C-alpha positions as CSV (number, residue, x, y, z in Angstrom):
1,M,117.8,12.5,203.5
2,N,120.3,15.1,204.5
3,K,123.3,13.7,206.4
4,H,122.9,16.2,209.2
5,L,119.2,15.5,209.5
6,A,119.9,11.7,209.7
7,M,122.5,12.3,212.5
8,A,120.0,14.5,214.4
9,A,117.3,11.8,214.1
10,M,119.7,9.2,215.4
11,A,120.7,11.4,218.3
12,C,117.0,11.9,219.2
13,T,116.4,8.2,219.1
14,F,119.3,7.5,221.4
15,A,118.2,10.2,223.8
16,A,114.7,8.9,223.9
17,T,115.9,5.3,224.5
18,A,118.1,6.5,227.3
19,L,115.3,8.5,228.9
20,A,112.9,5.5,228.6
21,Q,115.4,3.2,230.2
22,E,116.1,5.7,233.0
23,H,112.4,5.8,233.9
24,A,111.6,2.2,233.2
25,P,110.5,0.1,236.2
26,A,113.1,-2.2,237.6
27,A,113.2,-5.8,236.5
28,P,111.1,-7.9,238.8
29,A,112.9,-9.7,241.6
30,F,111.8,-13.3,242.0
31,A,110.4,-14.3,245.3
32,A,112.5,-16.1,247.7
33,P,111.6,-19.8,248.2
34,N,108.5,-20.2,250.5
35,L,110.1,-22.2,253.3
36,T,107.1,-21.9,255.7
37,P,105.6,-25.2,256.7
38,Q,102.8,-24.6,254.2
39,G,105.2,-23.7,251.4
40,V,107.4,-26.8,252.0
41,A,104.3,-29.0,252.1
42,A,103.3,-27.5,248.7
43,L,106.8,-28.2,247.3
44,A,106.7,-31.7,248.6
45,A,103.2,-32.3,247.1
46,N,104.9,-32.2,243.7
47,C,106.6,-35.5,244.6
48,A,103.2,-37.3,245.3
49,M,102.6,-38.2,241.6
50,C,105.5,-40.7,241.8
51,H,106.4,-41.1,245.5
52,G,102.8,-41.0,246.9
53,T,101.1,-38.6,249.2
54,R,103.4,-37.5,252.0
55,G,106.1,-39.7,250.4
56,I,104.3,-43.0,251.0
57,P,104.1,-44.8,247.6
58,A,101.3,-47.2,246.7
59,P,101.7,-50.8,247.9
60,G,103.9,-52.7,245.4
61,S,105.4,-49.6,243.9
62,S,109.0,-49.8,242.7
63,L,109.6,-46.2,243.6
64,P,111.4,-45.4,246.9
65,R,109.5,-44.4,250.0
66,M,110.3,-40.8,251.0
67,A,108.4,-40.8,254.3
68,G,110.7,-41.5,257.3
69,R,113.8,-41.5,255.1
70,S,116.7,-39.6,256.7
71,A,117.0,-36.0,255.6
72,D,120.7,-36.5,254.9
73,S,120.0,-39.4,252.6
74,T,117.4,-37.4,250.7
75,V,119.6,-34.4,250.4
76,A,122.5,-36.4,249.1
77,A,120.2,-38.2,246.5
78,M,118.6,-35.0,245.3
79,K,121.9,-33.2,244.9
80,A,123.4,-36.2,243.1
81,F,120.4,-36.2,240.7
82,R,120.6,-32.4,240.2
83,D,124.4,-32.5,239.6
84,G,124.2,-35.4,237.2
85,K,126.1,-37.8,239.5
86,R,123.2,-40.2,239.8
87,E,121.4,-41.8,236.9
88,A,117.6,-41.3,236.7
89,T,114.8,-41.3,234.2
90,V,113.3,-37.9,235.3
91,M,114.7,-37.1,238.7
92,H,117.8,-35.4,237.3
93,Q,115.4,-32.9,235.5
94,I,113.1,-32.4,238.5
95,A,116.0,-31.9,240.9
96,R,117.4,-29.0,238.8
97,G,114.3,-27.0,239.8
98,F,115.1,-26.9,243.5
99,T,117.6,-24.8,245.5
100,D,119.7,-26.2,248.2
101,A,117.4,-24.6,250.8
102,E,114.3,-26.2,249.1
103,I,115.9,-29.6,248.9
104,A,116.9,-29.5,252.6
105,A,113.4,-28.3,253.6
106,M,111.7,-31.0,251.6
107,A,114.1,-33.6,253.0
108,S,113.2,-32.6,256.6
109,Y,109.5,-32.6,255.7
110,F,109.7,-36.2,254.3
111,A,111.9,-37.4,257.2
112,A,109.1,-36.3,259.6
113,Q,106.3,-38.1,257.8
114,R,105.0,-41.3,259.2
115,E,102.4,-43.9,258.0
116,G,99.6,-42.5,260.2
117,S,100.5,-38.8,260.1
């Protein structure tokens, strides 16, 4: 292939790539956390497998009760798990998936839960 022809082909490729990028749709923005009451309840439902529905574990469970626990205590524990400052079997992995706002919202949700609610 002729050197000039190869250079022209490369120039066309670069121009086409630049044009495609210029008209490409923007990268998707991820949704902000859903911190509505329904959204927070949905986030907290992820905890039910281990900590029980609404944070009330099954009788005799060795896992901590989340319902009625102070929000400050839950926030501190979750951040310690997330930041690797508190040992855990799985909580350090789970906590990494939540933002500060989500942790605070779930902590408030669990603090408001009572046995009969």
